[in-house]
C-alpha positions in Angstrom: -30.7 15.3 7.4 -32.6 15.1 10.6 -30.9 15.8 13.9 -31.5 12.3 15.2 -29.6 10.7 12.4 -26.9 13.3 12.4 -26.3 12.7 16.2 -26.2 8.9 15.7 -23.7 9.3 12.8 -21.4 11.6 14.9 -21.4 9.2 17.8 -20.1 6.4 15.6 -17.6 8.4 13.6 -19.6 8.5 10.3 -19.4 11.8 8.3 -22.6 13.5 7.2 -20.7 15.9 5.0 -17.1 16.3 3.7 -14.9 18.7 1.8 -14.4 17.5 -1.8 -11.1 17.8 -3.7 -12.1 21.4 -4.6 -12.5 22.2 -0.9 -16.2 22.6 -1.3 -18.7 21.3 1.3 -20.5 18.2 0.0 -23.5 16.8 1.9 -23.9 13.0 2.3 -27.3 11.6 1.6 -29.3 10.1 4.6 -29.4 6.8 2.7 -25.6 6.6 2.6 -25.3 7.4 6.3 -27.9 4.8 7.2 -26.1 2.2 5.0 -22.7 2.9 6.6 -24.1 2.8 10.1 -25.6 -0.6 9.3 -22.1 -1.8 8.4 -21.0 -0.8 11.9 -23.9 -2.8 13.4 -26.1 0.2 14.1 -29.7 0.1 12.9 -30.6 3.7 11.8 -33.6 2.7 9.6 -36.2 4.2 11.9 -37.7 4.3 15.3 -36.2 5.9 18.4 -32.5 6.0 18.3 -30.7 4.2 21.1 -28.1 6.4 22.8 -24.5 5.3 22.3 -23.2 3.1 25.0 -21.3 5.0 27.7 -17.5 4.9 27.4 -16.0 2.3 29.7 -13.8 3.5 32.6 -10.9 1.7 31.0 -11.0 1.5 27.2 -9.6 -1.5 25.2 -6.6 0.6 24.1 -4.8 3.6 25.6 -2.3 5.3 23.3 0.3 7.6 24.8 3.0 9.6 23.0 6.5 9.2 24.5 6.6 11.4 27.6 2.9 11.7 28.0 1.1 10.7 31.2 -2.5 9.8 32.1 -4.3 9.3 35.4 -6.3 6.1 35.9 -9.7 6.0 37.6 -8.3 3.4 40.1 -5.0 1.7 40.7 -4.4 -1.3 38.4 -1.6 -3.7 37.6 0.6 -2.7 34.7 2.6 -5.4 32.9 5.4 -3.9 30.7 6.4 -5.4 27.4 9.5 -6.9 29.1 7.3 -8.8 31.5 7.9 -6.7 34.7 4.8 -5.7 36.6 3.7 -3.0 39.1 0.6 -1.4 40.5 0.0 2.1 39.2 -2.6 4.9 39.6 -1.0 7.0 36.9 0.6 6.0 33.5 3.9 7.9 33.3 7.5 7.5 32.2 6.7 4.4 30.3 9.1 3.0 27.7 8.1 2.8 24.0 6.3 -0.4 23.3 3.3 -2.5 24.1 2.1 -2.9 27.7 -0.9 -4.4 29.4 -3.1 -2.7 32.1 -5.2 -5.2 34.0 -6.7 -8.0 32.0 -8.5 -5.9 29.3 -6.5 -2.8 28.3 -3.5 -2.5 25.9 -1.3 0.5 26.6 0.9 1.4 23.6 3.5 4.1 24.0 4.5 5.5 20.6 7.2 7.9 19.4 6.6 11.6 18.9 8.4 11.4 15.6 10.7 9.3 13.5 14.3 10.1 12.7 14.7 12.3 9.6 14.8 10.4 6.3 18.1 10.7 4.4 18.4 12.8 1.3 18.6 10.4 -1.7 17.0 9.2 -4.9 15.7 6.0 -6.3 13.5 4.0 -8.6 9.8 3.3 -8.6 9.5 -0.3 -9.7 6.5 -2.4 -10.7 8.3 -5.7 -10.1 5.9 -7.8 -12.1 6.7 -5.7 -15.2 10.4 -6.8 -15.3 11.4 -9.9 -17.3 14.8 -11.6 -17.9 16.2 -14.8 -19.3 15.9 -16.3 -15.8 12.4 -15.2 -14.8 9.1 -17.0 -15.6 6.8 -14.7 -17.5 6.8 -12.1 -14.7 9.5 -10.1 -12.8 10.7 -11.9 -9.7 12.8 -11.5 -6.6 15.9 -12.6 -8.5 15.2 -9.8 -11.0 14.9 -7.4 -8.1 18.4 -8.4 -6.8 19.8 -7.9 -10.3 18.1 -4.5 -10.6 19.4 -3.4 -7.2 23.0 -4.3 -8.3 22.8 -2.4 -11.6 20.6 0.6 -11.0 23.4 3.1 -10.3 23.9 4.8 -7.0 20.2 4.8 -6.1 19.4 5.0 -2.4 16.1 3.2 -2.6 13.9 1.0 -4.8 10.2 1.4 -4.2 8.1 -1.6 -5.1 4.5 -2.3 -5.9 2.8 -4.3 -3.1 4.1 -7.9 -2.8 1.1 -9.0 -0.6 -0.1 -12.6 -0.7 -2.6 -14.0 -3.2 -5.0 -16.8 -2.5 -3.0 -19.5 -4.3 -5.8 -21.0 -6.5 -6.9 -19.9 -10.0 -7.8 -17.5 -11.3 -5.1 -15.3 -9.9 -6.0 -11.6 -9.8 -3.6 -9.1 -11.3 -4.1 -6.2 -8.9 -1.4 -6.0 -6.2 -3.8 -3.7 -4.4 -6.6 -6.3 -3.8 -4.5 -8.9 -1.9 -5.7 -11.9 0.0 -3.4 -11.0 2.9 -1.2 -8.0 3.6 0.6 -10.0 6.3 2.3 -12.5 4.0 4.0 -12.4 0.6 3.1 -13.3 -2.9 4.8 -16.5 -4.0 4.4 -15.6 -7.7 7.5 -13.5 -7.2 9.6 -16.5 -6.2 12.6 -17.4 -8.4 12.3 -21.1 -8.5 15.9 -21.8 -9.5 17.2 -19.8 -6.5 15.6 -22.1 -3.9 17.8 -24.5 -2.0 15.5 -27.4 -3.0 16.0 -26.7 -6.7 19.8 -26.5 -6.2 19.9 -29.8 -4.4 17.6 -31.6 -6.9 19.1 -34.1 -9.3 19.3 -33.3 -13.0 16.1 -35.1 -13.9 14.0 -33.1 -11.5 15.6 -29.9 -12.6 14.8 -30.7 -16.2 11.2 -31.3 -15.3 11.1 -28.0 -13.4 12.8 -26.0 -16.2 10.3 -27.4 -18.7 7.4 -25.7 -16.8 8.8 -22.2 -17.5 6.2 -20.0 -19.3 7.2 -17.5 -22.0 6.9 -13.8 -21.6 3.9 -12.6 -23.5 2.5 -9.2 -24.6 0.5 -9.2 -21.3 1.3 -10.9 -18.1 -0.9 -14.0 -17.4 -0.8 -14.3 -13.7 -2.8 -17.5 -13.6 -0.5 -19.2 -16.1 2.6 -18.0 -14.2 1.3 -19.2 -10.8 0.2 -22.6 -12.2 3.7 -23.2 -13.6 5.4 -22.1 -10.4 3.0 -24.2 -8.2 3.7 -27.3 -10.3 7.5 -26.6 -9.9 7.1 -26.2 -6.2 5.2 -29.5 -5.9 8.1 -31.3 -7.7 10.5 -29.7 -5.2 8.4 -30.2 -2.1 9.8 -33.8 -1.4 13.3 -32.2 -1.1 12.2 -29.7 1.6 13.3 -29.9 5.2 10.6 -30.7 7.8 8.3 -27.8 8.6 7.6 -26.8 12.2 3.9 -25.8 12.2 4.2 -24.5 15.8 7.0 -22.0 15.1 4.6 -19.3 13.7 0.9 -19.9 14.5 -0.2 -16.9 12.4 1.6 -18.3 9.4 0.2 -21.7 10.0 -3.3 -20.2 10.1 -2.7 -18.5 6.8 -1.4 -21.8 5.3 -4.5 -23.6 6.6 -6.6 -21.1 4.7 -4.6 -21.8 1.5 -5.1 -25.5 2.0 -8.9 -25.1 2.5 -9.1 -22.8 -0.5 -7.6 -25.5 -2.7 -10.5 -27.7 -1.6 -13.5 -25.4 -1.3 -12.5 -22.4 -3.6 -11.0 -19.0 -3.1 -14.0 -17.3 -1.5 -14.4 -18.4 2.1 -17.8 -16.8 2.2 -19.0 -19.7 -0.1 -17.4 -22.4 2.0 -19.6 -24.8 4.1 -21.0 -22.9 7.0 -18.9 -24.8 9.6 -15.7 -23.6 7.9 -16.4 -19.9 7.7 -14.7 -19.0 10.9 -11.0 -19.8 11.6 -11.8 -20.8 15.2 -14.6 -23.2 14.5 -14.1 -26.9 15.6 -14.2 -28.2 12.0 -11.4 -25.8 11.0 -9.2 -26.7 14.0 -9.7 -30.4 13.3 -8.6 -30.0 9.7 -5.4 -31.8 8.9 -3.5 -31.8 5.6 0.0 -32.0 4.3 -0.8 -28.9 2.2 -0.7 -26.8 5.4 3.0 -27.6 5.8 3.4 -27.1 2.0 2.1 -23.6 2.1 4.1 -22.7 5.2 7.2 -23.9 3.3 6.3 -21.7 0.3 6.1 -18.7 2.5 9.4 -19.5 4.1 10.9 -19.6 0.6 9.5 -16.2 -0.2 10.8 -14.7 3.1 14.3 -16.0 2.4 14.3 -14.4 -1.1 12.9 -11.1 0.4 15.7 -11.1 2.9 18.2 -11.7 0.2 16.8 -8.7 -1.7 17.1 -6.6 1.4 20.7 -7.7 1.9 21.5 -6.8 -1.7 20.3 -3.3 -0.9 22.2 -3.1 2.4 24.5 -0.3 1.1 21.6 2.0 0.1 20.7 4.8 2.5 17.0 3.5 2.6 17.0 0.2 0.6 13.9 -1.7 -0.4 10.7 0.2 0.2 7.6 -1.9 0.3 4.1 -0.7 -0.4 1.1 -1.2 1.9 -2.2 -1.6 0.1 -5.1 0.3 1.7 -7.2 -2.8 2.1 -7.8 -6.5 1.3 -10.0 -8.7 -0.8 -12.9 -9.5 1.6 -13.1 -13.0 0.2 -9.4 -13.8 0.9 -7.2 -15.0 3.8 -7.3 -11.9 5.9 -11.0 -11.5 5.3 -11.4 -14.9 6.9 -8.7 -14.8 9.6 -9.3 -11.2 10.7 -13.1 -11.1 10.2 -13.7 -10.2 13.8 -11.8 -6.9 13.3 -13.4 -6.1 9.9 -16.7 -4.5 8.8 -18.6 -7.2 6.9 -20.1 -5.9 3.6 -18.1 -2.7 3.4 -16.5 -1.7 0.1 -13.7 0.9 0.6 -13.0 3.5 -2.1 -12.6 7.2 -2.7 -14.9 10.1 -3.5 -14.8 11.8 -6.9 -11.7 13.8 -7.7 -10.0 15.5 -10.7 -8.6 12.3 -12.2 -11.4 9.9 -11.1 -14.5 12.0 -11.7 -17.0 9.2 -10.9 -15.4 8.2 -7.6 -13.8 4.9 -6.9 -15.1 1.6 -5.4 -12.1 -0.6 -4.7 -14.1 -3.5 -3.4 -11.8 -3.8 -0.4 -12.6 -4.7 3.2 -11.9 -2.2 6.0 -11.1 -2.3 9.6 -13.9 -1.6 12.1 -12.5 1.2 14.3 -14.3 0.1 17.4 -13.0 -3.5 17.0 -9.4 -2.3 16.6 -9.7 -0.4 19.9 -11.3 -3.4 21.7 -8.6 -5.8 20.5 -5.6 -3.5 21.2 -4.9 -3.0 17.5 -3.3 -6.5 17.5 -4.1 -7.3 13.9 -2.8 -4.0 12.7 0.4 -4.3 14.7 1.0 -7.9 13.4 0.5 -6.8 9.8 3.1 -3.9 10.2 5.6 -6.1 12.0 5.6 -8.8 9.3 6.1 -6.2 6.5 8.9 -4.3 8.3 10.9 -7.6 8.6 12.1 -7.1 5.0 11.7 -3.4 4.5 14.0 -0.4 4.7 10.9 1.7 4.2 7.1 1.5 3.8 4.9 3.5 1.4 1.4 3.7 2.8 -1.1 3.8 0.0 -3.9 6.3 0.6 -2.5 7.3 4.0 -5.6 9.4 4.6 -7.2 6.1 5.4 -5.4 6.1 8.7 -7.7 9.1 9.6 -10.8 8.3 7.7 -11.8 5.9 4.9 -14.5 6.2 2.3 -17.0 3.4 2.8 -19.5 2.5 0.1 -22.6 0.7 1.3 -23.9 -2.4 -0.6 -25.9 -1.5 -3.7 -24.6 2.1 -3.9 -22.3 3.7 -6.4 -18.8 4.9 -5.5 -19.9 8.5 -5.2 -22.6 7.6 -2.7 -20.4 6.5 0.2 -19.2 8.5 3.1 -16.2 8.7 5.5 -15.7 6.6 8.6 -13.2 8.0 11.1 -10.4 6.2 12.8 -8.1 7.3 15.7 -5.1 8.8 14.0 -3.1 9.0 17.3 -3.3 5.2 17.4 -3.0 4.4 13.6 -0.1 6.8 13.0 1.5 6.2 16.4 1.6 2.4 16.0 3.0 2.8 12.5 5.7 5.1 13.8 6.5 2.7 16.7 6.9 -0.4 14.4 8.8 1.7 11.8 11.2 3.0 14.4 11.9 -0.5 15.7 12.7 -1.6 12.2 14.8 1.5 11.4 12.6 2.2 8.4 11.4 5.3 6.6 7.6 5.9 6.2 6.1 7.5 3.1 2.4 8.5 3.1 0.6 8.7 -0.2 -1.3 11.9 0.7 -2.9 12.6 -2.7 -6.5 13.3 -3.6 -9.0 14.5 -1.0 -6.6 15.1 1.9 -7.2 17.5 4.8 -4.4 19.9 5.8 -4.2 18.3 9.3 -3.1 15.0 7.6 -0.2 16.5 5.8 0.7 18.6 8.8 0.8 15.5 11.0 3.0 13.6 8.6 5.4 16.5 8.6 5.4 16.7 12.4 6.2 13.0 12.8 8.9 13.0 10.1 6.8 10.8 7.9 7.2 11.8 4.3 4.3 12.9 2.1 4.0 12.4 -1.7 4.7 15.3 -4.0 3.6 14.3 -7.5 4.5 16.7 -10.3 1.0 16.5 -11.8 -0.6 17.7 -8.5 1.9 20.3 -7.2 0.3 23.4 -8.7 -1.9 26.4 -8.1 -5.3 25.0 -8.9 -6.8 28.5 -9.2 -4.5 29.5 -12.1 -3.6 26.0 -13.3 0.2 26.8 -13.1 2.6 24.2 -11.9 4.7 25.4 -8.9 8.4 25.9 -9.1 10.8 23.3 -7.8 11.8 25.5 -4.8 8.2 25.3 -3.5 8.2 21.6 -3.0 7.9 20.2 0.5 11.1 19.1 2.3 9.6 16.0 3.9 8.3 14.3 0.8 9.0 11.8 -1.9 8.8 13.6 -5.2 7.9 11.8 -8.5 6.5 12.7 -11.9 3.6 10.3 -11.6 2.2 7.3 -9.9 0.9 3.9 -11.0 -2.6 5.3 -11.2 -1.7 8.4 -13.3 -0.5 9.0 -16.9 3.2 8.2 -17.6 5.4 11.1 -18.7 5.2 10.1 -22.4 1.6 9.2 -22.1 0.7 12.7 -20.7 2.7 14.5 -23.3 0.8 12.5 -26.0 -2.6 12.9 -24.4 -2.9 9.2 -24.1 -5.0 9.4 -20.9 -7.7 11.4 -22.7 -8.1 9.0 -25.6 -8.1 5.8 -23.5 -10.6 7.1 -21.0 -12.8 8.4 -23.8 -12.8 5.1 -25.5 -13.7 3.3 -22.3 -16.4 5.8 -21.2 -14.5 7.0 -18.2 -14.9 10.8 -18.8 -17.4 12.9 -16.8 -17.3 15.6 -19.4 -17.0 15.7 -23.2 -13.9 14.5 -25.1 -13.4 18.1 -26.4 -13.4 19.5 -22.9 -10.9 16.9 -21.7 -8.6 17.5 -24.6 -8.7 21.2 -24.0 -7.9 20.6 -20.3 -5.0 18.4 -21.2 -3.6 20.9 -23.8 -3.8 23.6 -21.2 -2.0 21.4 -18.6 0.7 20.4 -21.1 1.3 24.0 -22.0 1.6 24.9 -18.3 4.1 22.1 -17.7 6.2 23.2 -20.7 6.1 26.8 -19.4 7.3 25.6 -16.0 10.3 23.7 -17.5 11.2 26.7 -19.7 10.9 29.0 -16.7 13.3 26.8 -14.8 15.8 27.0 -17.7 15.5 23.3 -18.4 13.8 23.0 -21.8 15.0 24.0 -25.3 13.1 21.3 -27.3 9.7 19.8 -27.1 10.9 16.4 -28.3 9.4 13.8 -25.9 12.7 12.5 -24.7 14.0 16.0 -24.0 10.9 16.9 -22.1 11.2 13.7 -20.0 14.8 14.5 -19.2 13.9 18.1 -18.2 11.1 16.7 -15.9 13.7 14.6 -14.1 16.1 17.6 -13.9 13.2 19.5 -12.4 12.7 16.8 -9.7 16.4 16.9 -8.9 16.1 20.6 -8.0 13.4 20.1 -5.5 14.3 20.1 -1.8 12.4 16.8 -1.2 14.3 14.3 0.8 13.5 11.5 -1.6 13.1 11.7 -5.4 12.1 8.8 -7.5 12.0 8.0 -11.2 9.7 5.4 -12.8 10.9 2.9 -15.4 7.7 3.6 -17.3 8.8 7.2 -17.7 12.5 6.7 -18.6 11.5 4.0 -21.1 8.9 6.4 -22.7 6.1 3.9 -22.2 2.8 5.6 -23.0 0.5 3.2 -21.2 0.0 3.7 -17.5 0.2 0.6 -15.3 -3.4 1.0 -13.9 -6.4 3.0 -15.1 -8.6 3.4 -12.0 -12.3 2.6 -12.5 -11.6 -0.1 -15.0 -11.3 -3.9 -14.7 -11.2 -6.0 -17.8 -11.6 -3.0 -20.1 -8.0 -2.1 -19.6 -4.9 -4.4 -19.0 -4.3 -3.1 -15.5 -1.2 -4.4 -13.8 -0.5 -6.7 -16.8 1.7 -4.6 -19.0 5.4 -5.8 -19.1 8.1 -3.3 -19.8 9.3 -3.4 -23.4 13.0 -4.1 -22.9 14.2 -7.0 -20.8 16.1 -6.3 -17.6 19.5 -6.3 -19.3 18.2 -3.9 -21.9 16.8 -1.6 -19.2 20.0 -1.4 -17.3 21.9 -0.6 -20.5 19.3 1.9 -21.8 20.9 5.3 -22.5 17.9 7.3 -21.0 17.9 5.1 -17.9 21.5 5.8 -17.3 21.1 9.5 -18.1 18.3 9.9 -15.6 20.3 8.0 -13.0 23.2 10.4 -13.5 20.9 13.4 -13.2 19.3 12.3 -9.9 22.5 10.9 -8.5 24.0 14.4 -8.4 21.4 15.7 -6.0 22.8 13.5 -3.1 25.5 16.0 -2.5 23.7 19.1 -3.7 20.5 19.2 -1.6 21.4 20.3 1.9 19.4 20.6 5.0 17.5 24.0 5.0 18.9 26.7 7.3 17.6 26.8 10.8 14.2 28.6 10.9 13.5 27.8 7.3 9.8 27.2 6.5 10.8 23.8 5.0 
């Protein structure tokens, strides 16, 4: 790569090389770098390069850790978050929070660290996969409350993302490609728990009840939402008046929903005069459907709060999941377009489980625009999620440092990293989590630099220790329980990896082979799986946990192993304890595999009564009193 292009890339935070998952230097092609620079508004296709603009004397955002200070180039008026003002030549002794310097600079003072997370255990729950006599073809927030009440002495329940959809068909199944991360998915509403249903007369209730869809072999999101939407329209006349001025951000989202019902779910295909939320035509748009969609979100918020209240006795409570990005055609793609990079497709480079790389098709923040706007959109998103969360899992937390951008027309392995300011991204996350009294868990798997894990540790944010990955990659051996990190959430697997029973049966090899997802031969993959399985069984035997290779006994031993780790949080997945072989999501596939559409076999009552479910709850419940803080000076 020529020096001119390399300098231009460096000036704009675009990587020209990176370390792959094997810690080997991997060069990025000039074509990829040029493509990503173009997404940042920089023309690098040829000709003399324009030098980067000089940094302003006063940037759009100044981030200070609590206790830090900074000299200013000239005295300026500082307005604190509480509204008090003063003229300062130096920023010092400022309280935590959001302040304003002059007319153009946001000053955000962030915590050095979060309080330590409690030592407890819990369940990883794909909420959509539950079903009960009361739910409508998909797990709902009523099911969540029932699960919380009956799941033993668990200290947390970790959910899949509950981010908002664009409420028009077809409804996508993936919770990781949301229309908006700032609002919630009304498909999880329990219709019969709404005040409007309860105040309806018998004839209206019968009409609503008749809409209930059956639970099928796979979840049909479009059918479920169509039924719930029809029910909500029957109940809408019974709703209290809606104040559209109470929450302008919510009203803007509802306006998008109303326009999408008319013009389709992809705003990029709307009439040109509607493609920006501040255009005169958009601001002139009036419809009763705006109030309707505000009302729906209020219903979801109420049931989310009821779920949080049901978990109030738990040390952590309900842990929500923050998807790494959004569907660029959805609500946040439209409303936040001035802070996003148009045309980008976020993903991940090749790794051990996804050997062809990943293109998630997600929009990404433009780092320069976040700085210029004082990170307002990022802050608003976090605040709305933390309203109902005792904790937040940040999917692909490495994306707060750098994110893999795939240029248009290129494959997922042909992208490169774009860098963000981790002091700002992590600091703001810590500030909003601290104000909410919430735990933060970073999913630090895959191609993650040591500095990322070290920063999470320093800030008392938890990392993710997944059994499949905690191993010595030179020898292939799994590491003993005592070697696990203290500040981590431990689990057997994740939604993107084989389930316990699936791994033991080699299901992941056969499915990926059938769908053409292997980089090597089937024989090579089977040999690798057999070696991995043998190493896992050897680990469990070495820990004195395994006498039998019967699947159920191995799964029990795996949970007993997790219970021995020093990790602050340990979680079990319902897919594992119910011996489900199919993993919830197979990365790199779309219609080829039923991603996010697989319901659990037993209904909710059957799950709570399942002997293995109760046994694992008993195993993990014992660790609350057995795992102590490490001695002072301990490496953990």
